Steps between C-alpha positions, in 0.01 A plus 500: 500500500657551840462825693512608863156655455156352457394436141132579569493853346687390188285187460175699526635746241595210269157336536324828417720537190436139394123533536502829307707348220300185418311481170152511653595737783214622717375855444671597826768346720507633854805500722308464825129562549276571203334835440133550574430547127679191374441384143322177419823303461785565742772335707629584846853410599547491876182670606177310565575267788658588836788459517576576137839332532546224756812302574794409716877521523725202559837553664786263413683579822559779745844649550791622297533510207135596444282203420342434166133579535214387279165666472189327376174684452179516303385806308119508476361572154145520368369517145146630464294472182153656473259518210166680497231353280122510467506133404685316778487160329857377456657818642648319805701272271620801299630684806648184655682415175617862464639506854682167451641619167668787686612267783649246257694770311629645828600151621680432171691830532619401848591148384704649215721672762428373852783716640312814383814637339739366767308670783432176690593132496152408371143621482210265428120549500300300753188487722269561206130572558187606311216722621198544272237761580218697349570866430252780558291619789315280746181505293621448141800306373649689205800281435737237629840518664779246536780566748813288516689548825841333513846544641844515349736304728850641512831377642804726523849467644624791707861547619 
């Protein structure tokens, strides 16, 4: 759990693996920005919001021996759930519930091991949001989309 290097790369890798491994995993999990031909249900780990990882380092002291340093940061994540339908009645609830099913499983996976396999001191989801939109072109709505942007807050001790 303590390393002289930043835990950001290992944490992003662990979050991608966690999202891929949940029971109702999205059709695609992107490490960074999504593709232009994304499927209807996907997740992006560290890719939709600039900056994709945002944080700070805290120095215990300056001098010799080297100070213990802590890093705290947020990894931005988004789950997107889209369903096309000719009958749009009730579809928004279906996509919203589907997106939150994925979020809740991902959150439970993190809570089961908040150190992400001893990579960090802790990682916890936070700053949860919901964006609901119509899908289709400007003239005709052909479906509904629910996006859940959130962050995973991380704290790590560095030597």
